[in-house]
N, CA, C and O atoms as a CHARMM CRD file, in Angstrom:
* protein
*
  340
    1    1 MET  N    -83.57100 -86.44800 192.90800 PROA 1      0.00000
    2    1 MET  CA   -84.91300 -85.81200 193.13300 PROA 1      0.00000
    3    1 MET  C    -85.70700 -87.07800 193.58500 PROA 1      0.00000
    4    1 MET  O    -85.94500 -87.92100 192.72100 PROA 1      0.00000
    5    2 THR  N    -86.11300 -87.27300 194.78900 PROA 2      0.00000
    6    2 THR  CA   -87.01300 -88.37600 195.10000 PROA 2      0.00000
    7    2 THR  C    -88.40600 -88.26900 194.96400 PROA 2      0.00000
    8    2 THR  O    -89.07500 -89.29600 194.85700 PROA 2      0.00000
    9    3 ASP  N    -88.93200 -87.15600 194.95300 PROA 3      0.00000
   10    3 ASP  CA   -90.53400 -86.93500 194.78800 PROA 3      0.00000
   11    3 ASP  C    -90.97000 -86.50500 193.39600 PROA 3      0.00000
   12    3 ASP  O    -92.03400 -85.91900 193.19500 PROA 3      0.00000
   13    4 TYR  N    -90.06800 -86.83500 192.41200 PROA 4      0.00000
   14    4 TYR  CA   -90.51300 -86.73500 190.97300 PROA 4      0.00000
   15    4 TYR  C    -91.13100 -87.80300 190.39400 PROA 4      0.00000
   16    4 TYR  O    -90.53200 -88.87100 190.52200 PROA 4      0.00000
   17    5 THR  N    -92.18600 -87.81900 189.77900 PROA 5      0.00000
   18    5 THR  CA   -93.04300 -88.84600 189.04000 PROA 5      0.00000
   19    5 THR  C    -92.86400 -88.68100 187.63100 PROA 5      0.00000
   20    5 THR  O    -93.44500 -87.73900 187.09200 PROA 5      0.00000
   21    6 PRO  N    -92.12300 -89.48200 186.92300 PROA 6      0.00000
   22    6 PRO  CA   -92.01900 -89.29500 185.37500 PROA 6      0.00000
   23    6 PRO  C    -93.26600 -89.24700 184.67100 PROA 6      0.00000
   24    6 PRO  O    -94.19400 -89.97700 185.01800 PROA 6      0.00000
   25    7 ILE  N    -93.37700 -88.35800 183.59900 PROA 7      0.00000
   26    7 ILE  CA   -94.50700 -88.35400 182.85800 PROA 7      0.00000
   27    7 ILE  C    -94.22900 -89.37100 181.73800 PROA 7      0.00000
   28    7 ILE  O    -93.12600 -89.82200 181.42900 PROA 7      0.00000
   29    8 ALA  N    -95.52900 -89.67900 181.13200 PROA 8      0.00000
   30    8 ALA  CA   -95.40800 -90.71500 180.00100 PROA 8      0.00000
   31    8 ALA  C    -94.70400 -90.09700 178.69500 PROA 8      0.00000
   32    8 ALA  O    -94.77300 -88.90500 178.39200 PROA 8      0.00000
   33    9 CYS  N    -94.15600 -90.88200 178.11100 PROA 9      0.00000
   34    9 CYS  CA   -93.36100 -90.42500 176.86400 PROA 9      0.00000
   35    9 CYS  C    -94.16400 -89.70600 175.84700 PROA 9      0.00000
   36    9 CYS  O    -93.65700 -88.77000 175.22800 PROA 9      0.00000
   37   10 ALA  N    -95.39500 -90.08700 175.63400 PROA 10     0.00000
   38   10 ALA  CA   -96.26700 -89.38500 174.80000 PROA 10     0.00000
   39   10 ALA  C    -96.53600 -87.93700 175.27400 PROA 10     0.00000
   40   10 ALA  O    -96.65900 -87.04700 174.43200 PROA 10     0.00000
   41   11 LEU  N    -96.62000 -87.71100 176.42100 PROA 11     0.00000
   42   11 LEU  CA   -96.93200 -86.30400 176.94400 PROA 11     0.00000
   43   11 LEU  C    -95.45800 -85.55300 176.99200 PROA 11     0.00000
   44   11 LEU  O    -95.44500 -84.32300 176.93900 PROA 11     0.00000
   45   12 HSD  N    -94.35200 -86.20900 177.08100 PROA 12     0.00000
   46   12 HSD  CA   -93.03300 -85.48500 176.86300 PROA 12     0.00000
   47   12 HSD  C    -93.02700 -85.06600 175.35600 PROA 12     0.00000
   48   12 HSD  O    -92.72900 -83.93100 174.98400 PROA 12     0.00000
   49   13 ASP  N    -93.38900 -86.10300 174.51400 PROA 13     0.00000
   50   13 ASP  CA   -93.31900 -85.61000 172.99100 PROA 13     0.00000
   51   13 ASP  C    -94.27900 -84.44200 172.83400 PROA 13     0.00000
   52   13 ASP  O    -93.97900 -83.52200 172.07400 PROA 13     0.00000
   53   14 HSD  N    -95.38100 -84.43500 173.49300 PROA 14     0.00000
   54   14 HSD  CA   -96.37300 -83.37700 173.33400 PROA 14     0.00000
   55   14 HSD  C    -95.70600 -82.04200 173.67600 PROA 14     0.00000
   56   14 HSD  O    -95.83600 -81.03000 172.98700 PROA 14     0.00000
   57   15 LEU  N    -95.01400 -82.11900 174.74700 PROA 15     0.00000
   58   15 LEU  CA   -94.23100 -80.85600 175.11300 PROA 15     0.00000
   59   15 LEU  C    -93.15000 -80.41500 174.20000 PROA 15     0.00000
   60   15 LEU  O    -92.92900 -79.22100 173.99800 PROA 15     0.00000
   61   16 GLU  N    -92.49500 -81.34600 173.66300 PROA 16     0.00000
   62   16 GLU  CA   -91.37200 -80.99400 172.63000 PROA 16     0.00000
   63   16 GLU  C    -92.06700 -80.63200 171.56900 PROA 16     0.00000
   64   16 GLU  O    -91.56400 -79.61500 171.09100 PROA 16     0.00000
   65   17 HSD  N    -93.10000 -81.03600 170.90900 PROA 17     0.00000
   66   17 HSD  CA   -93.87500 -80.65900 169.88800 PROA 17     0.00000
   67   17 HSD  C    -94.18700 -79.24000 169.99100 PROA 17     0.00000
   68   17 HSD  O    -94.04800 -78.58100 168.96000 PROA 17     0.00000
   69   18 HSD  N    -94.61700 -78.59900 171.13400 PROA 18     0.00000
   70   18 HSD  CA   -94.92000 -77.22800 171.27500 PROA 18     0.00000
   71   18 HSD  C    -93.73600 -76.49800 171.45700 PROA 18     0.00000
   72   18 HSD  O    -93.73800 -75.34200 171.03400 PROA 18     0.00000
   73   19 ALA  N    -92.69500 -76.94500 172.01400 PROA 19     0.00000
   74   19 ALA  CA   -91.33000 -76.26800 172.03300 PROA 19     0.00000
   75   19 ALA  C    -90.87000 -75.89300 170.70700 PROA 19     0.00000
   76   19 ALA  O    -90.47100 -74.75900 170.44200 PROA 19     0.00000
   77   20 VAL  N    -90.93400 -76.97300 169.77200 PROA 20     0.00000
   78   20 VAL  CA   -90.39600 -76.74500 168.40500 PROA 20     0.00000
   79   20 VAL  C    -91.25900 -75.91800 167.57000 PROA 20     0.00000
   80   20 VAL  O    -90.76100 -75.18100 166.71900 PROA 20     0.00000
   81   21 ARG  N    -92.57500 -75.99200 167.76200 PROA 21     0.00000
   82   21 ARG  CA   -93.55200 -74.98400 167.00900 PROA 21     0.00000
   83   21 ARG  C    -93.47400 -73.61700 167.52000 PROA 21     0.00000
   84   21 ARG  O    -93.63600 -72.65500 166.76900 PROA 21     0.00000
   85   22 GLY  N    -93.22900 -73.49300 168.77400 PROA 22     0.00000
   86   22 GLY  CA   -93.13300 -71.90900 169.17300 PROA 22     0.00000
   87   22 GLY  C    -94.53100 -71.40100 169.29300 PROA 22     0.00000
   88   22 GLY  O    -94.65100 -70.23100 169.65600 PROA 22     0.00000
   89   23 ALA  N    -95.67200 -72.14000 169.02900 PROA 23     0.00000
   90   23 ALA  CA   -96.87000 -71.54100 169.25000 PROA 23     0.00000
   91   23 ALA  C    -97.19200 -71.16400 170.52400 PROA 23     0.00000
   92   23 ALA  O    -96.55200 -71.68400 171.43800 PROA 23     0.00000
   93   24 THR  N    -98.14500 -70.28000 170.80700 PROA 24     0.00000
   94   24 THR  CA   -98.80600 -69.85100 172.06600 PROA 24     0.00000
   95   24 THR  C    -99.68500 -70.85100 172.54500 PROA 24     0.00000
   96   24 THR  O   -100.66500 -71.07000 171.83200 PROA 24     0.00000
   97   25 VAL  N    -99.55400 -71.57900 173.69700 PROA 25     0.00000
   98   25 VAL  CA  -100.57600 -72.45800 174.36800 PROA 25     0.00000
   99   25 VAL  C   -100.83100 -72.11300 175.68300 PROA 25     0.00000
  100   25 VAL  O   -100.11800 -71.36600 176.35300 PROA 25     0.00000
  101   26 GLU  N   -101.97300 -72.72200 176.10400 PROA 26     0.00000
  102   26 GLU  CA  -102.40100 -72.52800 177.57900 PROA 26     0.00000
  103   26 GLU  C   -101.68600 -73.67100 178.39400 PROA 26     0.00000
  104   26 GLU  O   -101.83200 -74.84200 178.04400 PROA 26     0.00000
  105   27 VAL  N   -101.03600 -73.38200 179.30800 PROA 27     0.00000
  106   27 VAL  CA  -100.49200 -74.29800 180.35400 PROA 27     0.00000
  107   27 VAL  C   -101.10700 -74.26800 181.72200 PROA 27     0.00000
  108   27 VAL  O   -101.22000 -73.17600 182.27800 PROA 27     0.00000
  109   28 VAL  N   -101.52700 -75.39900 182.33600 PROA 28     0.00000
  110   28 VAL  CA  -102.06700 -75.30400 183.60200 PROA 28     0.00000
  111   28 VAL  C   -101.20500 -76.20300 184.35100 PROA 28     0.00000
  112   28 VAL  O   -100.87400 -77.30900 183.92200 PROA 28     0.00000
  113   29 TRP  N   -100.80300 -75.67400 185.59600 PROA 29     0.00000
  114   29 TRP  CA   -99.96400 -76.57200 186.46200 PROA 29     0.00000
  115   29 TRP  C   -100.26000 -76.27900 188.14800 PROA 29     0.00000
  116   29 TRP  O   -100.67900 -75.21100 188.59400 PROA 29     0.00000
  117   30 ARG  N    -99.98400 -77.30900 188.83000 PROA 30     0.00000
  118   30 ARG  CA  -100.25000 -77.30600 190.26500 PROA 30     0.00000
  119   30 ARG  C    -99.02300 -76.46500 191.01100 PROA 30     0.00000
  120   30 ARG  O    -97.90300 -76.91100 190.76100 PROA 30     0.00000
  121   31 GLY  N    -99.06800 -75.53600 191.71800 PROA 31     0.00000
  122   31 GLY  CA   -98.17300 -74.94900 192.57600 PROA 31     0.00000
  123   31 GLY  C    -98.18800 -75.45500 193.95900 PROA 31     0.00000
  124   31 GLY  O    -98.97700 -76.36700 194.20600 PROA 31     0.00000
  125   32 PRO  N    -97.50700 -75.04300 194.80500 PROA 32     0.00000
  126   32 PRO  CA   -97.51400 -75.51800 196.16300 PROA 32     0.00000
  127   32 PRO  C    -98.80900 -75.22200 197.09100 PROA 32     0.00000
  128   32 PRO  O    -99.14200 -75.92100 198.04800 PROA 32     0.00000
  129   33 GLU  N    -99.55500 -73.92900 196.58300 PROA 33     0.00000
  130   33 GLU  CA  -100.55700 -73.70300 197.17900 PROA 33     0.00000
  131   33 GLU  C   -101.92900 -73.34300 196.26400 PROA 33     0.00000
  132   33 GLU  O   -103.05700 -73.15800 196.72100 PROA 33     0.00000
  133   34 ALA  N   -101.53600 -73.29500 194.88500 PROA 34     0.00000
  134   34 ALA  CA  -102.69900 -73.19800 194.02200 PROA 34     0.00000
  135   34 ALA  C   -102.43100 -73.70600 192.65000 PROA 34     0.00000
  136   34 ALA  O   -101.31900 -74.11800 192.31800 PROA 34     0.00000
  137   35 GLU  N   -103.45900 -73.67200 191.85600 PROA 35     0.00000
  138   35 GLU  CA  -103.33200 -74.02300 190.43700 PROA 35     0.00000
  139   35 GLU  C   -103.14200 -72.77000 189.67600 PROA 35     0.00000
  140   35 GLU  O   -103.71700 -71.72400 189.97700 PROA 35     0.00000
  141   36 HSD  N   -102.21800 -72.91200 188.55400 PROA 36     0.00000
  142   36 HSD  CA  -101.82700 -71.71900 187.92100 PROA 36     0.00000
  143   36 HSD  C   -102.20200 -72.07500 186.38900 PROA 36     0.00000
  144   36 HSD  O   -102.15600 -73.21500 185.92700 PROA 36     0.00000
  145   37 THR  N   -102.57800 -70.91800 185.68100 PROA 37     0.00000
  146   37 THR  CA  -102.82500 -70.92600 184.22600 PROA 37     0.00000
  147   37 THR  C   -102.06100 -69.76400 183.54500 PROA 37     0.00000
  148   37 THR  O   -102.15000 -68.59400 183.91600 PROA 37     0.00000
  149   38 GLN  N   -101.36400 -70.16100 182.60000 PROA 38     0.00000
  150   38 GLN  CA  -100.63100 -69.01200 181.75500 PROA 38     0.00000
  151   38 GLN  C   -100.60400 -69.53100 180.18100 PROA 38     0.00000
  152   38 GLN  O   -100.27000 -70.62700 179.73000 PROA 38     0.00000
  153   39 THR  N   -101.06800 -68.36300 179.52600 PROA 39     0.00000
  154   39 THR  CA  -100.82100 -68.49700 178.09700 PROA 39     0.00000
  155   39 THR  C    -99.69500 -68.01400 177.67100 PROA 39     0.00000
  156   39 THR  O    -99.45500 -66.81800 177.83900 PROA 39     0.00000
  157   40 ASP  N    -98.75300 -68.88900 177.01100 PROA 40     0.00000
  158   40 ASP  CA   -97.43500 -68.52300 176.71600 PROA 40     0.00000
  159   40 ASP  C    -96.96700 -69.66200 175.62700 PROA 40     0.00000
  160   40 ASP  O    -97.67200 -70.58800 175.22800 PROA 40     0.00000
  161   41 ARG  N    -95.72200 -69.39900 175.27000 PROA 41     0.00000
  162   41 ARG  CA   -95.03200 -70.54300 174.38700 PROA 41     0.00000
  163   41 ARG  C    -94.15600 -71.42300 175.27600 PROA 41     0.00000
  164   41 ARG  O    -93.60800 -70.96500 176.27900 PROA 41     0.00000
  165   42 VAL  N    -94.03700 -72.65100 174.90600 PROA 42     0.00000
  166   42 VAL  CA   -93.21800 -73.44600 175.63100 PROA 42     0.00000
  167   42 VAL  C    -91.75700 -73.25400 174.93900 PROA 42     0.00000
  168   42 VAL  O    -91.48400 -73.69000 173.82100 PROA 42     0.00000
  169   43 ALA  N    -90.94400 -72.60200 175.69700 PROA 43     0.00000
  170   43 ALA  CA   -89.66700 -72.10200 175.00500 PROA 43     0.00000
  171   43 ALA  C    -88.65300 -73.30700 175.01900 PROA 43     0.00000
  172   43 ALA  O    -87.85000 -73.48500 174.10300 PROA 43     0.00000
  173   44 ASP  N    -88.74400 -74.10700 176.10600 PROA 44     0.00000
  174   44 ASP  CA   -87.67200 -75.30000 176.19400 PROA 44     0.00000
  175   44 ASP  C    -88.37000 -76.36500 177.13500 PROA 44     0.00000
  176   44 ASP  O    -89.23700 -76.14000 177.97900 PROA 44     0.00000
  177   45 VAL  N    -87.82800 -77.50400 176.81600 PROA 45     0.00000
  178   45 VAL  CA   -88.07900 -78.68100 177.64400 PROA 45     0.00000
  179   45 VAL  C    -86.69300 -79.35700 177.98000 PROA 45     0.00000
  180   45 VAL  O    -85.87600 -79.74900 177.14700 PROA 45     0.00000
  181   46 PHE  N    -86.58800 -79.41400 179.22600 PROA 46     0.00000
  182   46 PHE  CA   -85.18300 -79.88500 179.67000 PROA 46     0.00000
  183   46 PHE  C    -85.16700 -80.64700 180.93900 PROA 46     0.00000
  184   46 PHE  O    -86.09300 -80.53600 181.74200 PROA 46     0.00000
  185   47 ALA  N    -84.02000 -81.51600 181.17500 PROA 47     0.00000
  186   47 ALA  CA   -83.93400 -82.15200 182.40100 PROA 47     0.00000
  187   47 ALA  C    -82.93200 -81.43300 183.36400 PROA 47     0.00000
  188   47 ALA  O    -81.90500 -80.86700 182.98900 PROA 47     0.00000
  189   48 ARG  N    -83.40700 -81.53900 184.76200 PROA 48     0.00000
  190   48 ARG  CA   -82.49500 -80.95400 185.81900 PROA 48     0.00000
  191   48 ARG  C    -82.84400 -81.69400 186.97900 PROA 48     0.00000
  192   48 ARG  O    -84.00600 -81.90900 187.32400 PROA 48     0.00000
  193   49 ASP  N    -81.68600 -82.13500 187.66100 PROA 49     0.00000
  194   49 ASP  CA   -81.86800 -82.82000 188.95800 PROA 49     0.00000
  195   49 ASP  C    -82.76100 -84.03300 188.96900 PROA 49     0.00000
  196   49 ASP  O    -83.53700 -84.25800 189.89800 PROA 49     0.00000
  197   50 GLY  N    -82.63500 -84.79900 187.92700 PROA 50     0.00000
  198   50 GLY  CA   -83.38800 -85.91900 187.67900 PROA 50     0.00000
  199   50 GLY  C    -84.96100 -85.89300 187.43700 PROA 50     0.00000
  200   50 GLY  O    -85.73400 -86.82400 187.65900 PROA 50     0.00000
  201   51 ALA  N    -85.28500 -84.59200 186.91800 PROA 51     0.00000
  202   51 ALA  CA   -86.64900 -84.36700 186.58900 PROA 51     0.00000
  203   51 ALA  C    -86.87700 -83.56200 185.33000 PROA 51     0.00000
  204   51 ALA  O    -86.01900 -82.76100 184.96000 PROA 51     0.00000
  205   52 ASP  N    -88.02700 -83.74800 184.64300 PROA 52     0.00000
  206   52 ASP  CA   -88.14800 -82.96200 183.36800 PROA 52     0.00000
  207   52 ASP  C    -88.81700 -81.64100 183.66600 PROA 52     0.00000
  208   52 ASP  O    -89.62500 -81.54300 184.58900 PROA 52     0.00000
  209   53 TRP  N    -88.51900 -80.72300 182.96600 PROA 53     0.00000
  210   53 TRP  CA   -89.06400 -79.27900 183.43700 PROA 53     0.00000
  211   53 TRP  C    -89.25800 -78.65900 181.97300 PROA 53     0.00000
  212   53 TRP  O    -88.61600 -78.99300 180.97700 PROA 53     0.00000
  213   54 ILE  N    -90.32500 -77.63700 182.03900 PROA 54     0.00000
  214   54 ILE  CA   -90.48100 -76.85600 180.80100 PROA 54     0.00000
  215   54 ILE  C    -90.17900 -75.29600 181.33600 PROA 54     0.00000
  216   54 ILE  O    -90.31600 -74.95100 182.51000 PROA 54     0.00000
  217   55 ARG  N    -89.79000 -74.51800 180.36800 PROA 55     0.00000
  218   55 ARG  CA   -89.52600 -73.19600 180.43500 PROA 55     0.00000
  219   55 ARG  C    -90.47800 -72.55600 179.46800 PROA 55     0.00000
  220   55 ARG  O    -90.51900 -72.85400 178.27500 PROA 55     0.00000
  221   56 LEU  N    -91.34500 -71.53900 180.12500 PROA 56     0.00000
  222   56 LEU  CA   -92.25300 -70.98200 179.25300 PROA 56     0.00000
  223   56 LEU  C    -91.50100 -69.60200 178.69700 PROA 56     0.00000
  224   56 LEU  O    -90.37800 -69.26800 179.07500 PROA 56     0.00000
  225   57 GLY  N    -92.17300 -68.97700 177.89300 PROA 57     0.00000
  226   57 GLY  CA   -91.56400 -67.88800 177.27800 PROA 57     0.00000
  227   57 GLY  C    -91.05000 -66.63100 177.99000 PROA 57     0.00000
  228   57 GLY  O    -90.15400 -65.91800 177.53800 PROA 57     0.00000
  229   58 ASP  N    -91.69800 -66.42400 179.14300 PROA 58     0.00000
  230   58 ASP  CA   -91.47800 -65.35600 180.01400 PROA 58     0.00000
  231   58 ASP  C    -90.42800 -65.86300 181.10900 PROA 58     0.00000
  232   58 ASP  O    -90.11200 -65.11200 182.03200 PROA 58     0.00000
  233   59 GLY  N    -89.94600 -67.01900 181.00500 PROA 59     0.00000
  234   59 GLY  CA   -88.90500 -67.59900 181.86800 PROA 59     0.00000
  235   59 GLY  C    -89.44000 -68.36600 182.96200 PROA 59     0.00000
  236   59 GLY  O    -88.61900 -68.89400 183.71200 PROA 59     0.00000
  237   60 THR  N    -90.63400 -68.51900 183.18600 PROA 60     0.00000
  238   60 THR  CA   -91.37400 -69.32600 184.19000 PROA 60     0.00000
  239   60 THR  C    -90.98300 -70.82700 183.83200 PROA 60     0.00000
  240   60 THR  O    -91.07900 -71.33800 182.71600 PROA 60     0.00000
  241   61 GLU  N    -90.48700 -71.48100 185.08800 PROA 61     0.00000
  242   61 GLU  CA   -90.15700 -72.98100 184.92600 PROA 61     0.00000
  243   61 GLU  C    -91.03200 -73.69400 185.62900 PROA 61     0.00000
  244   61 GLU  O    -91.40000 -73.25200 186.71700 PROA 61     0.00000
  245   62 VAL  N    -91.52100 -74.90800 185.15200 PROA 62     0.00000
  246   62 VAL  CA   -92.53500 -75.82900 185.63300 PROA 62     0.00000
  247   62 VAL  C    -92.05600 -77.19200 185.53900 PROA 62     0.00000
  248   62 VAL  O    -91.64100 -77.61700 184.46200 PROA 62     0.00000
  249   63 ARG  N    -92.08200 -77.95600 186.64600 PROA 63     0.00000
  250   63 ARG  CA   -91.55600 -79.25000 186.71700 PROA 63     0.00000
  251   63 ARG  C    -92.76200 -80.10800 185.92100 PROA 63     0.00000
  252   63 ARG  O    -93.95500 -79.86000 186.09100 PROA 63     0.00000
  253   64 ALA  N    -92.33100 -81.00800 185.15200 PROA 64     0.00000
  254   64 ALA  CA   -93.40200 -81.74200 184.24700 PROA 64     0.00000
  255   64 ALA  C    -94.39400 -82.52000 184.95700 PROA 64     0.00000
  256   64 ALA  O    -95.49700 -82.69600 184.44100 PROA 64     0.00000
  257   65 ASP  N    -94.11000 -83.00300 186.09000 PROA 65     0.00000
  258   65 ASP  CA   -95.11900 -83.82400 186.91500 PROA 65     0.00000
  259   65 ASP  C    -95.99100 -82.81700 187.60700 PROA 65     0.00000
  260   65 ASP  O    -96.86800 -83.33100 188.30200 PROA 65     0.00000
  261   66 ARG  N    -95.96300 -81.60100 187.58400 PROA 66     0.00000
  262   66 ARG  CA   -96.91400 -80.70400 188.07600 PROA 66     0.00000
  263   66 ARG  C    -97.86400 -80.10100 187.03200 PROA 66     0.00000
  264   66 ARG  O    -98.85300 -79.44200 187.35400 PROA 66     0.00000
  265   67 ILE  N    -97.52400 -80.35100 185.80700 PROA 67     0.00000
  266   67 ILE  CA   -98.41000 -79.97600 184.68500 PROA 67     0.00000
  267   67 ILE  C    -99.85700 -80.76500 184.82400 PROA 67     0.00000
  268   67 ILE  O    -99.95200 -81.98000 184.99800 PROA 67     0.00000
  269   68 VAL  N   -100.91700 -79.88300 184.71900 PROA 68     0.00000
  270   68 VAL  CA  -102.26900 -80.40200 184.62600 PROA 68     0.00000
  271   68 VAL  C   -102.61900 -80.67800 183.10500 PROA 68     0.00000
  272   68 VAL  O   -103.09800 -81.75200 182.74100 PROA 68     0.00000
  273   69 SER  N   -102.36900 -79.72600 182.32500 PROA 69     0.00000
  274   69 SER  CA  -102.86000 -79.73000 180.91900 PROA 69     0.00000
  275   69 SER  C   -101.88900 -78.70900 180.02800 PROA 69     0.00000
  276   69 SER  O   -101.47000 -77.64200 180.47600 PROA 69     0.00000
  277   70 VAL  N   -101.65200 -79.12600 178.92200 PROA 70     0.00000
  278   70 VAL  CA  -100.97800 -78.19700 177.84200 PROA 70     0.00000
  279   70 VAL  C   -101.88400 -78.27300 176.66400 PROA 70     0.00000
  280   70 VAL  O   -102.14900 -79.32300 176.07800 PROA 70     0.00000
  281   71 ASP  N   -102.38100 -76.99500 176.32600 PROA 71     0.00000
  282   71 ASP  CA  -103.11900 -76.95200 174.94100 PROA 71     0.00000
  283   71 ASP  C   -104.26200 -77.84900 175.06200 PROA 71     0.00000
  284   71 ASP  O   -104.56400 -78.54400 174.09200 PROA 71     0.00000
  285   72 GLY  N   -104.98100 -77.91600 176.22600 PROA 72     0.00000
  286   72 GLY  CA  -106.17300 -78.83800 176.37500 PROA 72     0.00000
  287   72 GLY  C   -105.86600 -80.25200 176.58300 PROA 72     0.00000
  288   72 GLY  O   -106.82100 -80.99400 176.81000 PROA 72     0.00000
  289   73 VAL  N   -104.62800 -80.77200 176.53900 PROA 73     0.00000
  290   73 VAL  CA  -104.38700 -82.10800 176.77300 PROA 73     0.00000
  291   73 VAL  C   -103.99500 -82.28500 178.09700 PROA 73     0.00000
  292   73 VAL  O   -103.03700 -81.65000 178.54000 PROA 73     0.00000
  293   74 GLY  N   -104.74800 -83.23100 178.92000 PROA 74     0.00000
  294   74 GLY  CA  -104.67800 -83.43000 180.17000 PROA 74     0.00000
  295   74 GLY  C   -103.38800 -84.35900 180.58000 PROA 74     0.00000
  296   74 GLY  O   -103.09600 -85.41000 180.00900 PROA 74     0.00000
  297   75 PHE  N   -102.76300 -83.84800 181.53700 PROA 75     0.00000
  298   75 PHE  CA  -101.50300 -84.51400 182.10500 PROA 75     0.00000
  299   75 PHE  C   -101.90400 -85.29100 183.49700 PROA 75     0.00000
  300   75 PHE  O   -101.08000 -85.39400 184.40600 PROA 75     0.00000
  301   76 GLY  N   -103.03900 -85.75100 183.58200 PROA 76     0.00000
  302   76 GLY  CA  -103.56800 -86.28500 184.77400 PROA 76     0.00000
  303   76 GLY  C   -102.82500 -87.45000 185.31900 PROA 76     0.00000
  304   76 GLY  O   -102.06500 -88.02600 184.53900 PROA 76     0.00000
  305   77 ALA  N   -102.93200 -87.90900 186.60500 PROA 77     0.00000
  306   77 ALA  CA  -102.43000 -89.11400 187.17500 PROA 77     0.00000
  307   77 ALA  C   -102.36800 -90.36000 186.30700 PROA 77     0.00000
  308   77 ALA  O   -101.39700 -91.11400 186.23700 PROA 77     0.00000
  309   78 ALA  N   -103.60400 -90.49900 185.60700 PROA 78     0.00000
  310   78 ALA  CA  -103.74500 -91.59800 184.84600 PROA 78     0.00000
  311   78 ALA  C   -102.77800 -91.76000 183.77700 PROA 78     0.00000
  312   78 ALA  O   -102.55900 -92.86100 183.27200 PROA 78     0.00000
  313   79 CYS  N   -102.12900 -90.58100 183.38000 PROA 79     0.00000
  314   79 CYS  CA  -101.25900 -90.60600 182.22500 PROA 79     0.00000
  315   79 CYS  C    -99.72800 -90.76000 182.61100 PROA 79     0.00000
  316   79 CYS  O    -98.83600 -90.79300 181.76400 PROA 79     0.00000
  317   80 ARG  N    -99.55400 -90.83500 183.73300 PROA 80     0.00000
  318   80 ARG  CA   -98.17900 -90.86600 184.32800 PROA 80     0.00000
  319   80 ARG  C    -97.54000 -92.19000 184.04400 PROA 80     0.00000
  320   80 ARG  O    -98.26200 -93.17800 183.91400 PROA 80     0.00000
  321   81 THR  N    -96.24400 -92.28400 183.93800 PROA 81     0.00000
  322   81 THR  CA   -95.56200 -93.37500 183.72000 PROA 81     0.00000
  323   81 THR  C    -95.23800 -94.02400 185.04300 PROA 81     0.00000
  324   81 THR  O    -94.64500 -93.39200 185.91700 PROA 81     0.00000
  325   82 PRO  N    -95.61900 -95.27700 185.20400 PROA 82     0.00000
  326   82 PRO  CA   -95.28000 -95.90500 186.72000 PROA 82     0.00000
  327   82 PRO  C    -93.83200 -95.76300 186.97700 PROA 82     0.00000
  328   82 PRO  O    -92.95600 -95.82300 186.11400 PROA 82     0.00000
  329   83 ARG  N    -93.65500 -95.56500 188.27500 PROA 83     0.00000
  330   83 ARG  CA   -92.26800 -95.44400 188.79700 PROA 83     0.00000
  331   83 ARG  C    -91.72700 -96.82200 189.17900 PROA 83     0.00000
  332   83 ARG  O    -92.41400 -97.61000 189.82900 PROA 83     0.00000
  333   84 PRO  N    -90.45900 -97.11000 188.75900 PROA 84     0.00000
  334   84 PRO  CA   -90.01700 -98.35000 189.01400 PROA 84     0.00000
  335   84 PRO  C    -89.96600 -98.58100 190.43000 PROA 84     0.00000
  336   84 PRO  O    -89.81100 -97.65900 191.23000 PROA 84     0.00000
  337   85 ALA  N    -90.10400 -99.91800 190.80100 PROA 85     0.00000
  338   85 ALA  CA   -90.13300-100.24100 192.19400 PROA 85     0.00000
  339   85 ALA  C    -88.69200-100.16700 192.85900 PROA 85     0.00000
  340   85 ALA  O    -88.55100-100.41800 194.05600 PROA 85     0.00000
């Protein structure tokens, strides 16, 4: 996958923390045409096709670099891990 921008390790850890806890959180992410907000649990954090993803409790899958915030913690561009040249 060439257009994926890896997220910072601390943000990945934040996702894992919520997946292990199983608590309900607010997840905000950018879709192709709009921003989405869903309150659900992070059921899984996984890798597929060279990108990190989360699966919400209802089965919705969100690519990690499209996440805006989880449980109030921002995943903005300043938080991203620089891509190797």
